[in-house]
N, C-alpha and C positions, 0 to 999 in steps of 0.2 A: 220566594222566587228570587232569592239571592243568586242562584245559579245563572239566570239570564243576564245579570248585570256584569258578570265577569267576562273578560275576552274569551272567546271560543266556548263559552258555556252552552250555547245552543247546539254546537257540534257534539259536545259531551252527552247532552240529553238525547240527541238523535242516535248516537252510538249505543247508549244504554237501551233505548227502545228497540233498536234492531236486534240486539242480543237477546232481549226477552222474547221477541217474535220467533226467533230461531228455536226456542224451547217448546213451542206449540207444534204438535205434529199435524200434517195435512192428512185428512182422511182419504183412504183409498176407496175406489169404487168408480163412480162415473167421472170421466175426465172433467176437470174444472175448466171453465171458459178462460181462454187466454193463456193457459199453461199447457205446454206440450206433454205428451205421454212420457217422453224420456225424462223430463224434469220431475215427474211423479214416480219415477222408478219402474215404469211399465214399458213394454215394447208394443209397437203397433202391429196389428195383424199383417201377415204377408199379403202383398198386393201384386197383381200382374204387372210386369215391367212394361212400361210404355215409354216411348222416346220423350225426353224432356221437352216440355212445351207443346206436346201433341194436342191437336184440336180434335176431340172425340166426336164432334158433329160433322167433320169432313166426310163427304160421300164420293164414291167413284163417279167420275164425270163421263159424259158421252165421249167416245174415242179413247177411253182409258186403255192402256196397254197392260198385258200380263207378261211378266218376266218369270219364266219357269226354269228351275234348276232340277234336273232329274239325276239322282245319285244311284248308281248301280252297285249294290253292296258286294257281290262276289268278286268283282274286279277292281272296285274302288274308283272307277271312272265316272265322270259326270258330263252331262250335256245341257247346254243352255239354249232356250228358245224364247223368242219374243213374238207375241201374237196379240190379237185383239182380245180384250176381256170378254168372256162369254156373256151373252145377254142376260142370263139369270143372275149375274153378279153386279149388274149395272145399278147405280143409284143407292148403293149400300154403304153404311158406315163400317169402320173396321170391325167392330164387335159383331154386327149382323153378317158381314162377309165371312168372318171366322166361323160363325155358326152354320153357314151354308156351303162353305168351300168343299167339304168332304163329299157332298152329294153331287157336285159338278166335276170335281177332280179328286177321285178317291185317294186317300192317304196324304193329301196336300196339307202343308203347314204354312201359314202366312208369316213371312220373314220381313216384309217391308210394305208400307201402305202410304199412298198419297192419292189425291183426286185424279192424278194423271197416270199413275203406275202402281200396280200391285205386284209384289215379289212373293213367289211361293217356292217351296222346296218339297220334292217328292222322293222318297227312298223306295227302290224296288229290289226285291230279292231275286234278281236274275242278272246275268251278265249283259253288258252293253253290246250293240251291234258289231263291234270289232272282234268279237270272240265266237268260237264254235263250241258246241256242247255235244258230247257223245253220251247217249242214254239208251238204256234198254226199254223197249216199248212193251205194251201189253201183249203184243203178238210173239214176244220172245226173241225178236231180232234187234240188233243195235241200230239206232237211228241217229243221224246227224241233224242237229237243231241249230237254229240261229235266230237272234232277235232282230227281225227285219222291220218291225214297226216301232221299236223303242219301248213297247209296252208288254210284249209277250213272245215266248219262244214258239217257233213253228218248224215243222220237219222240212228239211231241204233235200234229204236223201236217206234211203234205206240201204243198209249194208248187207252183205251176204254172210255176216258173222252172227251166229246164234249165241245167246247168253248161255245156254246149257252146254255149249262146247268149250266154254272158258273155265279156267281154274276158279274154285269157290271163293278164293280171296279177292278176286276182281269183281265179284257180283255186287257187293255193297256199294262200291264207288260208281259202278255203271247203272245201278238202279237209281241212285241219287243224281247222277249226271256229272261227267268229268268235263271241266272247262279247258279249252285250248286257246292259246293266244293267236295262233295262225293256222291256216289249212295245212301247211307243211308238217307241223308238229302232230296234227290230227292224223294225217295220212301215214306218218311214221309209226304212230301208235297202232293204227289199224294193221299195218304190215307186220308189226311185232306180234300181234294176236294171231294172225293167220300162219305164221311160221312155226 
């Protein structure tokens, strides 16, 4: 034990022991307690992103508000509404609310959550109420439709233009529905069809 009598001998012994320990491999398999997966050369399984510090036991409280953003895909516009949270979603944790939201608000995705407010986003494949749609109906006539409720198109007028009287190249667009930004553009198009 001559090594311990020299100055810094203890440090030399510790360095030699550390070098030896580096030669022994750590066995892969179950994560070892106290050692992260990254330190063992493994990656953690992907997890759902939750806000940092989120309390997963928080539940929607009485009087909780619902902040809904409806995005209209064809025109790219969106409408925001603030209302009371539906009774079916009261008293739920975020996880439970995410499991139930589609039954209450079809197509909704939870984008924010707290006891006092729930944020959801809904994407609809129809234009917003600011637009007009010209579409051929099952009866063979062109109809003017508008999104009056924010959720569905409804007929507001039937024209005196028959789909069968129009050139074949216009049929596909009118069967799918042509979107117009304003009523003047719609009327101008209808005039061009009748001339």
